[in-house]
VOKE-565760 format. One line per 10 residues: for each residue x, y, z of C-alpha. Coordinates in Angstrom, 1 decimal, padded with zeros to 4 digits. Layout:
X Y Z ~ ...
REM end
This chain:
-003.8 000.2 -031.2 ~ -006.0 -002.2 -029.3 ~ -007.2 -000.2 -026.5 ~ -009.8 -002.9 -025.2 ~ -007.3 -004.1 -022.2 ~ -007.5 -000.7 -020.9 ~ -010.8 000.2 -021.1 ~ -012.2 -002.9 -019.6 ~ -013.4 -001.3 -017.1 ~ -015.7 000.7 -018.7
-017.5 -001.9 -020.6 ~ -021.3 -001.6 -020.8 ~ -021.5 001.8 -019.4 ~ -023.0 005.1 -021.0 ~ -023.3 008.7 -019.7 ~ -026.7 007.7 -017.6 ~ -024.8 004.9 -015.9 ~ -021.1 006.2 -014.9 ~ -021.9 007.5 -011.8 ~ -023.4 004.4 -010.9
-020.5 002.2 -012.2 ~ -018.2 004.1 -010.9 ~ -019.8 003.7 -007.2 ~ -019.5 -000.2 -007.9 ~ -015.4 000.1 -008.0 ~ -015.9 001.8 -004.6 ~ -017.8 -001.2 -003.2 ~ -015.6 -003.1 000.0 ~ -016.6 -006.1 001.7 ~ -014.1 -005.9 004.5
-016.4 -009.1 006.0 ~ -013.9 -011.3 003.6 ~ -010.9 -009.8 005.9 ~ -011.9 -011.8 008.6 ~ -013.4 -015.0 007.4 ~ -011.9 -017.7 009.1 ~ -008.9 -019.1 007.2 ~ -009.0 -022.1 005.6 ~ -006.1 -024.4 006.4 ~ -003.8 -026.4 003.6
-000.3 -028.1 002.9 ~ 000.4 -026.3 -000.6 ~ 000.4 -029.8 -002.6 ~ -003.6 -030.5 -001.4 ~ -004.4 -026.9 -001.9 ~ -008.2 -026.7 -003.2 ~ -010.1 -023.7 -003.7 ~ -013.2 -024.0 -002.0 ~ -016.5 -021.9 -003.8 ~ -017.0 -018.3 -002.1
-013.8 -018.9 -000.2 ~ -011.2 -016.0 000.4 ~ -009.1 -016.5 003.0 ~ -006.3 -019.1 002.9 ~ -003.4 -020.1 005.2 ~ -000.9 -022.0 002.6 ~ 002.0 -023.8 003.9 ~ 004.8 -024.3 002.0 ~ 008.2 -025.4 002.8 ~ 007.2 -025.2 006.4
006.6 -021.7 006.3 ~ 002.6 -020.8 006.3 ~ 001.7 -018.3 004.1 ~ -002.1 -015.8 005.4 ~ -003.2 -014.8 001.7 ~ -007.0 -013.3 000.4 ~ -007.9 -014.1 -002.9 ~ -011.1 -012.4 -005.0 ~ -012.0 -014.3 -008.2 ~ -013.2 -012.7 -011.3
-014.4 -015.6 -013.5 ~ -014.4 -013.1 -016.5 ~ -010.9 -012.2 -016.2 ~ -008.0 -014.2 -017.1 ~ -005.7 -012.0 -015.6 ~ -004.4 -012.7 -011.8 ~ -002.7 -009.3 -009.4 ~ -000.6 -011.0 -006.8 ~ 000.0 -008.6 -004.4 ~ 002.4 -008.1 -002.0
002.7 -006.4 001.5 ~ 005.7 -004.2 002.6 ~ 006.2 -002.8 006.2 ~ 004.2 -000.3 007.1 ~ 002.0 -002.3 009.9 ~ -000.3 -002.0 012.3 ~ -001.5 -005.8 012.5 ~ -001.6 -009.1 010.8 ~ -002.2 -010.3 008.3 ~ -002.6 -007.1 006.3
-003.7 -007.6 002.9 ~ -002.0 -004.6 000.2 ~ -004.8 -003.2 -002.7 ~ -007.4 -005.8 -001.9 ~ -009.9 -003.0 -002.8 ~ -008.5 -001.9 -006.5 ~ -010.0 -005.8 -007.6 ~ -013.1 -004.4 -008.5 ~ -012.0 -001.6 -010.8 ~ -008.6 -003.8 -012.0
-011.7 -005.8 -012.4 ~ -009.1 -009.6 -012.3 ~ -007.9 -012.0 -010.2 ~ -006.5 -010.6 -006.9 ~ -004.2 -012.8 -004.8 ~ -002.8 -010.8 -002.1 ~ -000.1 -012.6 000.2 ~ 001.5 -010.8 003.7 ~ 005.1 -011.8 005.0 ~ 004.9 -014.4 007.7
007.7 -012.3 008.8 ~ 005.1 -010.3 010.7 ~ 004.2 -012.7 012.8 ~ 007.0 -013.9 014.0 ~ 009.2 -011.2 014.9 ~ 008.2 -007.6 015.7 ~ 006.8 -005.4 013.5 ~ 009.1 -002.0 013.7 ~ 011.3 -002.9 010.5 ~ 011.2 -004.1 006.6
011.7 -007.6 005.9 ~ 011.3 -008.1 002.1 ~ 010.0 -011.3 002.7 ~ 013.5 -012.2 003.4 ~ 013.2 -015.1 005.4 ~ 016.2 -016.5 007.7 ~ 019.6 -017.2 006.7 ~ 019.2 -020.6 005.3 ~ 015.1 -020.2 004.0 ~ 014.3 -017.6 001.5
010.3 -016.8 002.0 ~ 010.2 -016.2 -001.9 ~ 011.3 -018.9 -002.9 ~ 008.7 -020.8 -000.6 ~ 006.0 -018.9 -002.3 ~ 006.5 -019.4 -005.9 ~ 005.1 -023.1 -005.3 ~ 001.9 -021.5 -004.2 ~ 001.8 -019.1 -006.3 ~ 002.0 -021.9 -009.1
-000.4 -023.6 -007.5 ~ -003.0 -020.7 -008.1 ~ -001.9 -020.6 -011.7 ~ -002.8 -024.1 -012.3 ~ -006.4 -024.6 -010.5 ~ -007.3 -020.9 -012.4 ~ -005.3 -021.9 -016.0 ~ -003.5 -019.0 -016.0 ~ -000.3 -019.0 -018.1 ~ 002.3 -016.3 -017.1
002.3 -013.9 -019.2 ~ -001.6 -013.4 -017.4 ~ 000.4 -013.1 -014.0 ~ 001.5 -009.7 -012.4 ~ 002.6 -009.6 -009.2 ~ 002.7 -006.0 -007.7 ~ 004.2 -004.1 -004.8 ~ 005.7 -001.0 -003.2 ~ 008.7 -000.6 -001.1 ~ 009.2 -003.9 000.4
006.5 -005.4 -002.2 ~ 007.9 -004.2 -005.0 ~ 011.5 -005.4 -004.5 ~ 009.0 -008.9 -003.7 ~ 007.1 -008.2 -007.0 ~ 010.8 -008.2 -008.7 ~ 011.9 -011.1 -006.8 ~ 009.5 -013.1 -007.9 ~ 009.1 -012.0 -011.8 ~ 013.0 -012.7 -012.4
012.6 -016.2 -010.2 ~ 008.8 -017.2 -012.4 ~ 010.5 -015.6 -016.1 ~ 007.1 -015.0 -018.5 ~ 005.9 -012.9 -016.0 ~ 005.3 -009.1 -014.9 ~ 006.4 -006.9 -012.6 ~ 004.7 -003.4 -011.2 ~ 007.3 -002.0 -008.9 ~ 006.7 001.3 -007.2
009.7 002.2 -005.1 ~ 011.0 -001.1 -004.6 ~ 014.2 -001.6 -002.9 ~ 017.3 -003.6 -004.7 ~ 019.7 -003.8 -002.5 ~ 018.4 -003.9 001.2 ~ 021.5 -002.7 003.0 ~ 021.6 000.7 001.6 ~ 018.0 001.2 002.6 ~ 017.2 004.4 004.8
021.4 004.5 004.6 ~ 021.4 001.0 006.3 ~ 019.0 001.8 009.4 ~ 017.6 -002.1 009.5 ~ 021.0 -004.1 008.4 ~ 021.5 -004.1 012.6 ~ 018.4 -006.0 012.9 ~ 019.4 -008.3 010.4 ~ 022.5 -008.8 012.3 ~ 021.6 -009.8 015.5
019.7 -012.9 013.2 ~ 023.0 -013.9 011.7 ~ 022.2 -012.2 008.5 ~ 024.4 -010.0 006.7 ~ 023.0 -007.8 004.0 ~ 026.5 -007.1 002.2 ~ 027.4 -010.8 001.9 ~ 027.0 -012.9 -001.3 ~ 023.5 -014.9 -000.5 ~ 022.9 -018.4 -002.3
019.0 -017.0 -002.7 ~ 020.3 -013.8 -004.4 ~ 018.6 -011.5 -002.4 ~ 021.3 -009.2 -001.2 ~ 021.6 -007.6 -004.8 ~ 018.8 -008.0 -007.1 ~ 020.1 -008.3 -010.6 ~ 017.4 -008.7 -013.2 ~ 018.0 -011.7 -015.4 ~ 015.0 -013.2 -016.7
014.5 -013.1 -020.5 ~ 011.1 -013.1 -020.7 ~ 009.1 -011.4 -017.9 ~ 008.3 -007.5 -017.9 ~ 009.9 -005.3 -015.1 ~ 008.2 -001.9 -014.5 ~ 009.5 000.2 -012.0 ~ 008.6 003.2 -010.9 ~ 010.2 005.5 -009.3 ~ 010.3 009.2 -007.9
012.8 011.5 -008.6 ~ 012.1 013.7 -005.1 ~ 012.5 010.8 -003.1 ~ 016.6 010.6 -001.9 ~ 016.4 007.3 -000.6 ~ 014.4 006.0 -003.9 ~ 017.1 007.4 -006.1 ~ 020.1 005.3 -004.0 ~ 018.1 002.3 -004.9 ~ 017.4 003.0 -008.5
021.3 003.7 -009.3 ~ 022.1 000.5 -007.8 ~ 019.3 -000.9 -010.8 ~ 021.2 001.0 -013.0 ~ 024.3 -000.7 -012.2 ~ 023.0 -003.8 -012.1 ~ 021.9 -003.6 -015.5 ~ 024.4 -001.6 -017.4 ~ 022.0 000.7 -017.5 ~ 023.2 005.0 -018.0
021.9 006.6 -014.8 ~ 023.4 010.1 -016.1 ~ 021.3 010.0 -018.8 ~ 017.5 008.6 -017.8 ~ 014.3 010.4 -019.1 ~ 011.9 011.5 -017.4 ~ 008.6 009.6 -018.1 ~ 008.7 006.1 -019.3 ~ 011.5 004.8 -021.1 ~ 012.0 001.1 -022.3
015.7 -000.9 -021.8 ~ 014.8 -004.2 -022.8 ~ 012.5 -005.7 -021.0 ~ 012.9 -003.4 -017.7 ~ 010.6 -000.2 -018.2 ~ 011.4 002.3 -015.8 ~ 008.9 005.0 -015.0 ~ 010.6 008.5 -013.7 ~ 007.8 010.5 -011.7 ~ 008.5 013.7 -009.3
005.3 013.9 -007.0 ~ 005.5 016.2 -004.2 ~ 003.4 014.1 -001.5 ~ 003.5 013.8 002.1 ~ 005.8 011.3 001.6 ~ 008.1 011.6 -001.7 ~ 009.1 007.6 -001.2 ~ 004.8 006.4 -000.9 ~ 004.1 008.8 -003.9 ~ 003.4 006.2 -006.4
001.1 005.0 -009.6 ~ -001.7 003.3 -007.8 ~ -005.1 002.3 -009.0 ~ -005.7 003.9 -012.2 ~ -001.8 003.4 -013.4 ~ -002.0 000.0 -012.9 ~ -004.4 000.1 -016.2 ~ -002.3 001.7 -018.0 ~ 000.3 -000.7 -017.4 ~ -001.4 -003.4 -018.4
-002.1 -001.8 -021.1 ~ 001.4 -001.2 -021.8 ~ 002.2 -004.9 -021.7 ~ -000.5 -005.8 -024.3 ~ 001.6 -002.9 -026.2 ~ 005.3 -004.6 -025.4 ~ 003.6 -008.0 -026.5 ~ 002.6 -007.0 -029.7 ~ 005.7 -005.3 -031.0 ~ 005.7 -001.9 -030.2
008.4 000.2 -028.3 ~ 006.9 001.4 -024.8 ~ 009.4 004.7 -025.8 ~ 006.7 005.9 -028.0 ~ 004.8 006.7 -024.9 ~ 007.2 008.8 -023.2 ~ 005.2 012.1 -024.0 ~ 001.8 010.4 -022.8 ~ 003.6 009.2 -019.6 ~ 005.0 012.7 -019.1
001.0 014.1 -018.8 ~ -000.1 011.5 -016.3 ~ 003.3 012.5 -014.3 ~ 001.6 015.7 -014.2 ~ -001.4 014.3 -013.2 ~ -000.1 012.4 -010.2 ~ 001.8 015.4 -008.9 ~ -001.8 017.1 -009.1 ~ -003.5 014.5 -006.5 ~ -000.4 013.9 -004.4
000.3 017.8 -003.5 ~ -004.2 017.8 -003.6 ~ -003.1 015.3 -000.4 ~ -000.7 016.9 001.0 ~ -002.6 020.2 001.0 ~ -006.0 018.6 002.6 ~ -003.5 016.7 005.3 ~ -001.9 019.8 006.0 ~ -006.1 021.5 006.4 ~ -006.7 018.6 008.2
-004.6 018.9 010.9 ~ -005.1 022.4 011.5 ~ -008.9 021.8 011.5 ~ -007.6 019.2 013.7 ~ -006.6 021.9 015.8 ~ -009.0 024.5 015.5 ~ -011.3 021.9 017.1 ~ -009.4 021.3 019.6 ~ -009.7 025.0 020.5 ~ -013.0 024.9 019.8
-013.5 022.2 022.3 ~ -011.5 023.5 025.4 ~ -012.8 027.1 024.9 ~ -016.2 024.8 025.7 ~ -015.3 023.7 028.3 ~ -014.0 026.9 029.4 ~ -017.3 028.2 029.0 ~ -018.9 025.5 030.8 ~ -016.3 025.5 033.7 ~ -017.4 029.4 033.9
-021.1 028.6 033.9 ~ -020.2 026.0 036.8 ~ -018.9 029.2 038.6 ~ -021.6 031.6 037.8 ~ -024.4 028.7 038.5 ~ -022.1 028.0 041.9 ~ -021.7 031.9 042.5 ~ -026.1 032.6 042.0 ~ -026.5 029.5 044.8 ~ -024.2 030.9 047.0
-026.1 033.9 046.6 ~ -029.1 033.4 046.9 ~ -028.6 031.4 050.7 ~ -026.7 034.4 051.3 ~ -029.4 036.4 050.7 ~ -031.9 033.9 052.7 ~ -029.6 034.1 055.5 ~ -029.7 037.9 055.6 ~ -033.2 038.3 055.4 ~ -033.8 036.0 058.3
-031.1 038.1 060.2 ~ -032.8 040.7 059.4 ~ -036.3 039.3 060.2 ~ -034.7 039.0 063.9 ~ -033.1 042.0 064.6 ~ -036.7 043.7 063.3 ~ -038.8 041.2 066.1 ~ -035.8 042.0 068.5 ~ -036.5 045.1 067.9 ~ -040.6 045.2 068.3
-040.5 043.5 071.3 ~ -038.3 046.0 073.3
REM end
């Protein structure tokens, strides 16, 4: 098997410099996030040397993007945002670029600029306009400018971003999707918690939709769809069951680990993290999925790697269990820290009281001495 793509990150690595190489992968230049965006219409868009932030308008919708180039790579990752937002724009997984050793395009959902931030968006858009369809010309423009073939484009996202990655790989046949805990039928997400928000905007998530947004059915013949889900997450099981129904996959006989169904590869894992929905394959596993893509294109069935994937699953479970434990201990440490601070403050208050009492006692003793002297003086004069 050709594992050169899988091990490309370790090129020119030796025992002496492995620590240095690891540190290089961890370095993050956050200044690129705060660059002033160059504004373009998609038709006139051009890459600028040394530039990372672009605001690109397509179909009257402006998308905030972050692009990190890598002249040594012919692979383009397109990272799509999810519902977790504390500000706009947010660029998910941009820090993975050095480790993955690829070109990276991060795109945020423009919905978050115009509406409140507290519910899932899926790059849905409006009743009349699909933001994902509006995004397609922008992605195609990057591919043209960078001479990237569709087979080297990888859409990646988790949750709502996973939904978006599947949608785009489906409409851009011949590309690839890494969808982590994606939604398939948005109306079913978290028992329909957000459906009323869409109804307020005149959108019925249960109805038939001209853009095929309300129930993803994967029809692209030449795309590869990698879909990872946590069997311990009830919300994700609902979505995977819907996927199986849509794609005629027997959900009662799903295997643990990686299983291939034509051009759909399901990766079932059982990670007991703090959030089971968010306990997904991430940076390291992306390189593994790249490796699997190459094997599929070489005519090798991924089912041959099922046992290996089960081993990776156990590694992931250990990782997320440790993170969960660390989070628990961190909360305990914070609690103890608060107790210590309160105790210190009490001691300070006690010291202040003692200090005040000492001053008061000193004044009182001074007055007693003065009175004693006056009494002695009176006695002596009499």
